[in-house]
C-alpha positions in Angstrom: -11.9 28.2 42.5 -14.6 30.6 41.4 -17.0 31.6 44.2 -19.9 33.6 42.9 -18.5 32.9 39.4 -15.5 35.2 40.0 -11.9 34.1 40.1 -10.7 34.0 43.7 -7.7 36.1 42.7 -10.0 39.0 41.6 -11.9 38.7 44.9 -8.7 38.9 46.9 -7.5 41.9 44.9 -10.8 43.7 45.5 -11.0 42.9 49.2 -7.5 43.3 50.6 -7.2 47.1 49.9 -10.3 47.7 52.0 -9.2 45.7 55.0 -9.2 47.5 58.4 -5.7 48.6 59.4 -3.9 45.9 61.3 -6.1 43.1 60.0 -4.3 39.9 59.3 -4.0 38.7 55.7 -7.3 36.8 55.1 -7.3 33.2 54.0 -9.5 32.2 51.1 -12.6 31.6 53.2 -12.2 35.1 54.9 -11.8 36.7 51.5 -15.0 35.1 50.3 -16.9 36.1 53.4 -15.7 39.7 53.3 -16.6 40.0 49.6 -20.1 38.6 50.3 -20.6 41.1 53.2 -19.6 43.9 50.9 -21.9 42.6 48.2 -24.8 42.8 50.6 -24.2 46.6 50.9 -24.6 46.9 47.1 -27.6 44.6 46.4 -30.4 45.8 48.7 -31.4 49.2 49.9 -30.3 50.1 53.5 -32.5 48.4 56.1 -34.0 45.8 53.8 -35.3 43.3 56.3 -35.7 40.5 53.7 -32.0 40.7 53.0 -31.3 40.7 56.7 -33.4 37.6 57.2 -31.7 35.8 54.4 -28.2 36.7 55.7 -29.2 35.8 59.3 -30.6 32.3 58.4 -28.1 31.3 55.7 -25.1 33.5 56.2 -23.8 36.2 53.8 -21.9 33.7 51.6 -24.6 31.1 51.1 -27.3 33.7 50.5 -25.2 35.4 47.9 -24.3 32.1 46.2 -28.0 31.2 45.9 -28.7 34.6 44.4 -25.8 34.3 41.9 -26.9 30.7 41.0 -30.4 31.9 40.2 -31.9 29.5 42.8 -35.6 28.8 42.4 -38.2 30.0 45.0 -38.5 26.4 46.1 -34.8 26.1 46.7 -34.8 29.3 48.8 -37.8 28.1 50.7 -36.1 24.7 51.5 -32.9 26.4 52.6 -34.6 29.0 54.7 -36.9 26.6 56.3 -39.3 29.3 57.6 -42.4 30.1 55.5 -42.6 33.7 56.4 -38.9 34.2 55.7 -39.2 32.5 52.4 -42.1 34.7 51.3 -40.2 37.9 52.3 -37.0 36.7 50.5 -39.0 35.7 47.4 -40.3 39.3 47.2 -36.8 40.6 47.8 -35.3 38.7 44.9 -37.0 41.0 42.4 -35.4 44.0 44.1 -31.8 42.6 44.3 -31.4 40.9 41.0 -31.2 44.1 38.9 -28.1 45.0 40.8 -26.5 41.5 40.6 -23.5 42.3 38.4 -20.0 41.2 39.3 -18.5 44.4 38.0 -20.9 46.6 40.1 -19.8 44.8 43.3 -16.1 44.7 42.4 -16.4 48.4 41.5 -17.8 49.3 44.9 -14.6 47.8 46.4 -12.4 49.5 43.9 -14.0 52.9 44.6 -13.9 52.3 48.3 -10.1 51.7 48.1 -9.6 54.7 45.9 -11.1 56.9 48.6 -9.3 55.3 51.5 -12.3 53.4 52.8 -12.3 50.3 55.0 -15.0 47.7 54.9 -15.9 46.8 58.5 -17.8 43.5 59.0 -19.3 41.8 62.0 -16.2 39.6 62.4 -14.0 42.6 62.9 -12.8 43.7 66.3 -14.0 47.3 65.8 -17.5 46.3 64.7 -20.0 48.2 66.9 -22.1 45.4 68.3 -24.9 47.7 69.4 -25.9 47.8 65.7 -26.9 44.2 65.9 -29.8 45.3 68.1 -31.5 46.3 64.8 -32.0 42.6 64.0 -32.9 42.0 60.4 -32.6 45.7 59.7 -28.9 45.7 60.8 -26.3 46.5 58.1 -24.3 43.7 56.5 -21.2 45.8 56.8 -20.0 49.4 57.1 -17.9 51.5 54.8 -15.5 53.7 56.9 -13.3 56.7 56.3 -11.1 57.5 59.2 -10.2 55.2 62.1 -12.6 52.3 62.6 -11.4 51.9 66.1 -13.1 55.2 66.9 -16.3 53.3 66.8 -15.4 51.7 70.1 -16.0 55.0 71.8 -19.6 54.7 70.7 -20.2 52.2 73.5 -20.6 55.3 75.6 -22.0 57.9 73.3 -24.8 60.3 72.7 -26.5 61.2 69.4 -27.1 64.9 69.1 -29.4 65.6 66.3 -31.7 68.4 65.1 -32.8 70.7 62.4 -30.7 71.8 59.4 -32.3 75.2 59.7 -31.0 75.7 63.2 -31.3 78.9 65.2 -28.6 80.6 67.2 -30.3 79.2 70.3 -30.1 75.7 69.0 -26.5 76.0 68.0 -25.5 77.5 71.4 -27.2 74.6 73.3 -25.7 72.0 70.9 -22.2 73.4 71.4 -22.6 73.4 75.2 -23.9 69.9 75.3 -21.3 68.5 72.9 -18.4 70.1 74.8 -19.8 69.0 78.1 -20.2 65.4 76.9 -16.8 65.3 75.4 -15.2 66.5 78.7 -17.0 63.6 80.4 -15.7 61.0 78.0 -18.7 60.6 75.8 -18.4 60.3 72.0 -20.9 62.3 70.0 -22.7 60.8 67.0 -24.6 62.8 64.4 -25.4 62.9 60.7 -23.0 65.4 59.3 -25.7 67.7 58.0 -26.0 71.5 58.2 -27.3 73.0 61.4 -27.4 71.0 64.6 -25.4 68.1 63.2 -22.5 70.2 62.0 -22.4 72.2 65.3 -22.3 68.9 67.3 -19.3 67.6 65.3 -17.4 70.9 65.5 -18.0 71.5 69.2 -16.9 67.9 70.0 -13.7 68.2 68.1 -13.0 71.6 69.6 -13.3 70.0 73.0 -10.9 67.2 72.1 -13.6 64.6 72.0 -14.4 61.8 69.5 -17.2 62.3 67.0 -18.7 59.9 64.4 -20.7 61.0 61.4 -23.2 58.6 59.8 -24.0 59.5 56.2 -26.8 58.4 53.9 -24.9 58.0 50.7 -21.5 56.6 49.6 -18.3 58.0 51.1 -16.7 58.8 47.8 -18.5 62.2 47.9 -19.3 63.7 51.3 -22.7 65.2 51.6 -23.6 68.0 52.0 -20.8 69.4 49.8 -20.5 72.4 52.0 -19.4 70.2 54.8 -16.7 68.4 52.9 -13.9 70.1 54.9 -15.8 69.4 58.2 -16.3 65.8 57.4 -12.6 65.5 56.4 -11.7 66.7 59.9 -14.2 64.2 61.4 -12.5 61.4 59.5 -9.1 62.6 60.6 -10.0 62.6 64.3 -12.8 60.0 64.5 -14.6 58.4 61.6 -17.3 58.9 59.0 -19.4 55.8 58.2 -22.1 54.6 55.8 -23.7 51.4 54.9 -24.1 52.4 51.3 -21.1 51.9 49.0 -19.4 54.5 46.9 -21.4 55.9 44.0 -24.7 55.7 45.9 -26.3 59.2 46.2 -28.1 60.3 49.4 -31.9 60.3 48.9 -34.8 61.0 51.2 -35.4 57.3 51.8 -31.7 56.7 52.6 -31.7 59.6 55.0 -34.6 58.0 56.9 -32.8 54.6 56.8 -29.6 56.2 58.0 -31.3 57.5 61.1 -31.8 54.0 62.5 -28.0 53.6 62.5 -27.5 56.8 64.5 -30.1 55.7 67.0 -28.6 52.2 67.4 -25.0 53.4 67.5 -25.5 55.8 70.4 -26.2 55.0 74.0 -28.9 57.8 74.0 -30.4 60.2 71.6 -31.0 63.9 72.3 -33.0 66.1 69.9 -31.8 69.6 70.4 -33.9 71.6 68.0 -36.5 70.2 65.5 -39.5 71.3 63.7 -42.7 69.3 63.7 -41.7 67.4 60.6 -38.0 67.2 61.1 -36.1 64.0 60.2 -34.7 64.1 63.8 -38.1 62.9 65.0 -37.6 59.8 62.9 -34.3 59.3 64.6 -36.0 59.7 68.0 -38.6 57.1 66.9 -35.8 54.6 66.1 -34.2 55.3 69.5 -37.5 54.7 71.3 -38.2 51.5 69.4 -34.7 50.2 70.4 -35.3 51.1 74.0 -32.6 53.7 74.0 -33.0 56.7 76.3 -34.5 59.7 74.6 -34.1 63.4 75.5 -35.2 66.7 74.0 -34.2 70.3 74.6 -37.2 72.6 75.2 -37.3 75.9 73.3 -39.6 78.9 73.2 -43.2 77.9 72.8 -43.5 80.5 70.1 -40.7 78.9 68.0 -41.7 76.5 65.3 -38.1 75.3 65.3 -38.7 73.6 68.6 -42.2 72.2 67.9 -40.8 68.7 67.3 -38.9 68.7 70.6 -42.0 69.8 72.5 -44.0 67.0 70.8 -41.4 64.5 72.0 -41.6 65.9 75.6 -45.4 66.0 75.6 -46.4 62.8 73.8 -43.4 60.5 73.9 -42.0 60.8 77.4 -38.6 62.3 76.3 -36.5 63.6 79.2 -36.0 67.4 79.5 -32.4 68.2 78.6 -31.0 71.6 79.7 -27.3 70.8 80.1 -24.7 68.0 79.8 -25.4 66.7 83.3 -28.9 65.8 82.3 -27.7 63.8 79.3 -25.3 61.9 81.6 -28.3 61.1 83.9 -30.2 59.9 80.8 -27.5 57.4 80.1 -26.3 56.4 83.6 -29.5 57.1 85.7 -30.1 59.9 88.2 -27.4 60.9 90.6 -27.4 59.4 94.1 -30.1 61.3 96.0 -27.9 61.3 99.1 -25.4 63.5 97.2 -27.4 66.5 96.0 -24.6 68.9 95.6 -21.4 67.9 93.7 -21.2 64.5 95.4 -21.7 65.8 98.9 -23.9 64.0 101.5 -26.8 66.0 103.0 -24.8 66.3 106.3 -21.8 67.7 104.4 -24.1 70.2 102.7 -25.5 71.4 106.0 -22.1 71.9 107.5 -20.8 73.6 104.4 -23.7 76.0 104.4 -23.0 76.9 108.1 -19.3 77.7 107.4 -18.0 81.1 106.6 -15.2 81.8 104.1 -13.8 84.5 106.4 -14.8 84.0 110.0 -13.7 80.7 111.6 -16.5 78.9 113.4 -16.1 76.4 116.3 -17.7 73.0 116.5 -20.2 74.2 119.1 -21.2 77.1 116.9 -21.7 74.8 114.0 -23.8 72.5 116.1 -26.2 75.4 116.9 -26.3 76.5 113.3 -26.9 73.1 111.8 -28.9 71.2 114.5 -26.4 68.3 114.2 -24.5 66.5 116.8 -20.8 67.4 117.4 -19.8 63.9 116.3 -21.6 64.2 113.0 -20.1 67.7 112.4 -16.6 66.4 113.1 -17.1 63.5 110.6 -18.4 65.9 108.0 -15.6 68.4 108.5 -13.1 65.6 108.0 -14.6 64.7 104.6 -14.9 68.3 103.6 -11.3 68.9 104.4 -10.3 65.9 102.3 -12.2 67.3 99.5 -10.5 70.7 99.9 -13.9 72.4 100.7 -13.1 73.2 104.3 -10.0 74.1 106.3 -9.2 74.4 110.1 -7.9 77.8 111.2 -7.1 79.2 114.6 -10.4 79.6 116.4 -12.4 77.1 114.1 -13.2 76.1 110.6 -13.8 78.0 107.4 -15.1 77.1 104.0 -12.7 77.0 101.0 -13.7 78.2 97.6 
């Protein structure tokens, strides 16, 4: 059996070292499907919608087999059955065929295995289904260093992105946001770059949270080189992912294509600090196109480093983000208006404001101070006592710090 004109034994030898941990030994069909998914990370550039359409309509295996067989445009058109799709794929063939070499694809698997990478496909349990929202621009598979299961945390996550040339202000706010989000159970997604990205990863790990780095090039060589140690730590505690196979260098185009994965992976995107032409604005655009919540941190109006954030706030309806609670509201919606202070009802707030920490106050005194009925005061005091905010003393009630 020689699918794609390659001995099945060679396909299995290439695929099995890159299986996610705990995955069952694949049968022949699964080996072929996983090899095809990996091949579609090699042949097109990231985000190639024509490749996405071909895979969506025909499946990874059939689309690759037609390409290997050198199928004519008429055959592609017949199999696709959609005129617009056929035209797009016809144009794509010229882009993919120069990379159509068995050794190139087998080499991507071999290099991936050499660097401890796992190939994650849509059929795997750990596949982040939110990436499928990208439609034909979704990746065929992901190369992963670290624990693929960490991607499950991205179901409740925030992308913190911003300028490489970050200021002390930007790094301070990023650190506070990342730590606050980690303490609330959010994963933090970013791009592993210098500046805001690196600060987001470091602060999340320092707070004991899960962080995922999405890179633009292959994972055989972490980029930037100055973040090799940081990205090794991210891989050890969460994971580093890319849709490009080993050996593919990061380029400007691939950075822009990478940004769509960051936006799709996260529940919301927050731009912390960005100049007017920052790549983070591109990430924000992808988030908006996907209908993901978008926030931006304001900075000094005199700072060019915040010009991109101010543009998002002014022209694109981004939410103003000052602290982690605002990000939580961005994802979950605003807090209940009946609980304006730490989960307290308005009645509880009025009673708490009327209490003293030192001088016990009787129910009648509290009625005068609050303008509430005795029954409502008693009910509120009971709830405040349960929450350890108030305590009864001889002579009345006091507030508890």
